[in-house]
C-alpha positions as CSV (number, residue, x, y, z in Angstrom):
1,M,17.3,51.9,-58.9
2,N,16.5,50.8,-55.5
3,I,19.4,49.0,-53.4
4,L,18.3,47.4,-50.4
5,I,21.3,47.1,-47.7
6,V,20.9,44.8,-45.0
7,G,23.4,44.7,-42.0
8,D,23.3,44.9,-38.4
9,E,26.1,47.4,-38.1
10,K,24.4,50.5,-38.2
11,L,27.5,53.0,-38.8
12,L,28.4,50.7,-41.7
13,V,24.8,50.7,-43.3
14,K,24.7,54.6,-42.8
15,G,28.1,55.1,-44.3
16,L,27.1,52.9,-47.6
17,K,24.0,54.6,-47.7
18,N,25.4,58.0,-48.0
19,S,27.8,56.9,-50.2
20,L,25.4,55.1,-52.7
21,V,22.8,58.1,-52.5
22,Q,25.8,60.4,-53.8
23,E,26.1,57.9,-56.5
24,G,22.7,58.4,-57.7
25,F,21.0,55.2,-56.1
26,D,17.6,55.1,-53.9
27,V,18.6,53.2,-50.6
28,I,16.6,51.3,-48.6
29,T,17.8,49.7,-45.1
30,A,17.2,46.8,-42.9
31,Y,19.4,46.0,-39.5
32,D,17.9,42.0,-39.5
33,G,16.9,39.3,-41.6
34,N,12.9,39.5,-41.1
35,E,13.2,43.3,-41.8
36,A,15.1,42.5,-44.8
37,L,12.2,40.2,-45.9
38,R,9.3,42.3,-45.1
39,K,10.8,45.3,-47.2
40,V,11.7,42.8,-50.2
41,N,8.2,41.9,-50.0
42,N,6.8,45.4,-49.9
43,K,8.7,47.3,-51.7
44,K,10.6,47.6,-55.3
45,V,14.3,46.3,-54.6
46,D,16.4,46.1,-57.8
47,L,19.4,44.9,-55.8
48,V,20.3,43.4,-52.3
49,I,23.5,44.2,-50.6
50,L,23.3,41.3,-47.8
51,D,25.4,41.0,-44.3
52,L,26.1,37.3,-43.9
53,M,26.1,37.3,-40.3
54,L,22.6,38.7,-39.1
55,P,20.5,38.5,-35.9
56,G,17.7,36.2,-36.0
57,V,17.5,34.9,-39.8
58,D,20.7,34.8,-41.0
59,G,22.1,36.2,-44.5
60,M,21.9,32.6,-46.2
61,T,18.4,32.2,-45.2
62,V,17.5,35.6,-46.5
63,C,19.3,34.8,-49.7
64,K,17.4,32.0,-50.2
65,R,14.1,32.8,-49.5
66,I,14.7,36.1,-51.7
67,R,15.7,33.9,-54.7
68,K,12.7,31.6,-54.1
69,K,10.4,34.5,-55.1
70,L,12.5,37.1,-57.1
71,D,15.3,37.6,-59.6
72,I,17.2,40.4,-58.6
73,P,20.9,40.7,-58.1
74,I,22.5,40.1,-54.6
75,I,25.8,41.1,-53.2
76,M,26.8,39.1,-50.1
77,L,29.0,41.0,-47.3
78,T,31.2,39.1,-44.7
79,A,33.6,39.5,-42.5
80,K,35.0,36.1,-42.5
81,D,37.5,35.5,-45.5
82,D,36.0,31.9,-45.4
83,H,36.1,30.1,-49.1
84,V,33.5,28.0,-47.7
85,D,31.3,30.5,-46.8
86,K,31.9,32.2,-50.4
87,I,31.0,29.1,-52.2
88,L,28.0,28.5,-50.1
89,G,26.7,31.9,-50.8
90,L,27.0,31.6,-54.7
91,E,25.5,28.2,-54.7
92,I,22.4,29.2,-52.9
93,G,22.0,32.4,-55.3
94,A,24.4,35.4,-54.5
95,D,25.7,37.2,-57.8
96,D,29.2,38.5,-56.0
97,Y,30.7,38.3,-52.9
98,I,33.2,41.2,-50.8
99,T,35.0,40.5,-47.5
100,K,34.8,42.8,-44.9
101,P,36.7,45.4,-44.5
102,F,36.2,46.6,-48.2
103,H,36.7,50.0,-49.7
104,T,33.4,51.5,-50.4
105,R,34.4,52.4,-54.3
106,E,35.3,48.6,-54.5
107,L,31.9,47.9,-53.5
108,I,30.1,50.4,-55.8
109,A,32.3,49.3,-58.8
110,R,30.9,45.8,-57.8
111,I,27.4,46.9,-58.0
112,K,27.8,48.6,-61.5
113,A,29.3,45.4,-62.8
114,V,26.7,43.1,-61.6
115,L,24.1,45.7,-62.7
116,R,25.2,45.6,-65.8
117,R,25.7,41.8,-66.3
118,F,22.2,41.3,-64.9
119,S,20.8,43.8,-67.2
120,K,22.2,42.4,-70.0
121,N,21.0,38.8,-69.6
122,K,17.7,40.2,-68.9
123,N,17.6,42.4,-72.1
124,E,18.6,39.1,-73.9
125,E,16.1,36.9,-72.4
126,D,13.1,39.5,-72.5
127,I,13.8,40.5,-76.1
128,V,13.4,38.9,-79.2
129,Q,14.7,40.6,-82.5
130,F,14.1,39.2,-86.1
131,Y,13.8,41.0,-89.2
132,N,12.7,44.7,-88.7
133,F,10.5,43.6,-85.7
134,E,11.1,43.5,-81.7
135,L,9.3,41.4,-79.5
136,N,9.4,42.5,-75.6
137,L,8.3,39.4,-73.9
138,L,8.2,41.4,-70.4
139,E,6.5,44.5,-71.4
140,R,4.4,42.3,-73.9
141,T,4.9,44.9,-76.7
142,F,5.8,44.5,-80.3
143,W,7.8,47.1,-82.5
144,L,8.1,47.1,-86.5
145,K,10.9,49.4,-87.9
146,G,10.7,51.4,-84.5
147,S,6.7,51.8,-84.4
148,E,4.6,50.1,-82.0
149,I,2.4,47.8,-83.5
150,C,-1.1,47.1,-81.5
151,L,-1.5,43.4,-81.0
152,T,-4.2,41.6,-79.3
153,A,-3.2,39.3,-76.2
154,K,-3.6,36.1,-78.5
155,E,-1.8,37.5,-81.2
156,F,1.0,38.2,-79.2
157,D,1.3,34.9,-77.6
158,I,1.1,33.0,-81.2
159,L,4.0,35.3,-82.5
160,K,5.8,34.7,-78.9
161,I,5.5,31.0,-79.8
162,L,6.8,31.5,-83.2
163,A,9.5,34.0,-82.4
164,T,11.1,32.3,-79.6
165,N,11.3,29.0,-81.9
166,P,12.2,29.9,-85.1
167,G,12.0,27.0,-87.8
168,V,9.9,25.1,-85.5
169,V,6.5,24.3,-87.1
170,F,3.5,23.9,-84.9
171,S,0.5,22.1,-85.8
172,R,-3.1,24.2,-85.3
173,E,-3.9,21.8,-82.5
174,K,-0.7,22.2,-80.8
175,M,-0.8,26.2,-81.4
176,F,-4.5,26.1,-80.0
177,E,-3.5,24.2,-76.6
178,L,-0.7,26.4,-76.1
179,V,-2.3,29.9,-76.2
180,W,-5.7,28.9,-75.4
181,A,-4.7,26.8,-72.8
182,E,-7.2,23.8,-73.8
183,V,-7.7,20.8,-75.9
184,S,-8.4,22.1,-79.7
185,Y,-11.9,21.8,-80.7
186,D,-11.7,24.6,-83.4
187,T,-8.5,25.0,-85.4
188,R,-10.1,27.6,-87.8
189,T,-9.6,30.0,-84.9
190,V,-6.0,29.9,-85.1
191,D,-6.0,30.5,-88.9
192,V,-8.1,33.5,-88.1
193,H,-5.6,35.1,-86.1
194,I,-2.3,34.1,-88.2
195,S,-4.2,36.1,-90.9
196,K,-4.5,39.0,-88.6
197,L,-1.1,38.7,-87.6
198,R,0.2,38.5,-91.3
199,E,-1.9,41.7,-92.0
200,K,0.0,43.5,-89.4
201,I,3.7,42.3,-89.7
202,E,4.0,41.1,-93.7
203,E,4.8,43.7,-96.3
204,D,2.5,41.4,-98.3
205,P,-0.1,39.3,-96.7
206,S,-1.0,37.5,-99.5
207,N,2.6,36.3,-99.9
208,P,4.0,35.8,-96.4
209,Q,7.2,35.8,-96.0
210,I,8.0,35.6,-91.9
211,I,5.2,33.5,-90.9
212,K,5.2,30.4,-92.8
213,T,2.6,27.8,-93.6
214,K,3.8,23.9,-93.6
215,W,0.9,22.8,-95.7
216,G,-0.7,20.0,-94.1
217,V,1.0,20.5,-90.9
218,G,1.0,24.0,-89.3
219,Y,3.0,27.3,-89.2
220,Y,6.6,28.4,-88.6
221,L,8.4,31.6,-88.3
222,K,11.1,31.6,-90.9
223,K,14.5,30.6,-89.3
224,D,16.7,33.1,-91.6
225,R,16.7,36.7,-89.9
226,L,17.7,39.7,-92.0
């Protein structure tokens, strides 16, 4: 877990770095806004501790620019006990806010709480579970009863559409447009891919219980989950 600490008080930054390293985090440091933006762009960063008052590009601007590109947690630091700054910081995308001076243990507790909350939200967004299956949208993997099943890119895209919209019927034409990103010209292609998907996920592909057919309309994923 890589944490970027951004602040112009070098003693404070050094002290925080030492404490976080002892907690098992990898720490990157930056002493002004421009350096922070360069490091966010060039390195893998999982969380940012961002001082509001920075030379050059201020903390608010840095937060806005990070938010435009990355969805990572940001904890803002400030010497001001100012509710306006706190509200502004949260409105532009900060996940938490702590006023200096603060105890290092409090900051570490805040970091762990934000990471837990962020991880939970990401997991809920990126993983779709249904029946005995798990579809990881971020990693583009599919698991059946704990074993990974290889899907082609198009099979995965079709299953993703159906699994994230259970009960919704998609016509062959609409499915083709969504998956192939062009106007449908041969709906039989969709039928073939659905047939192959059923062979991989249905206990009895000839009598599908998961990917259902709405005769004369299209396909849908059975809404009831086991």
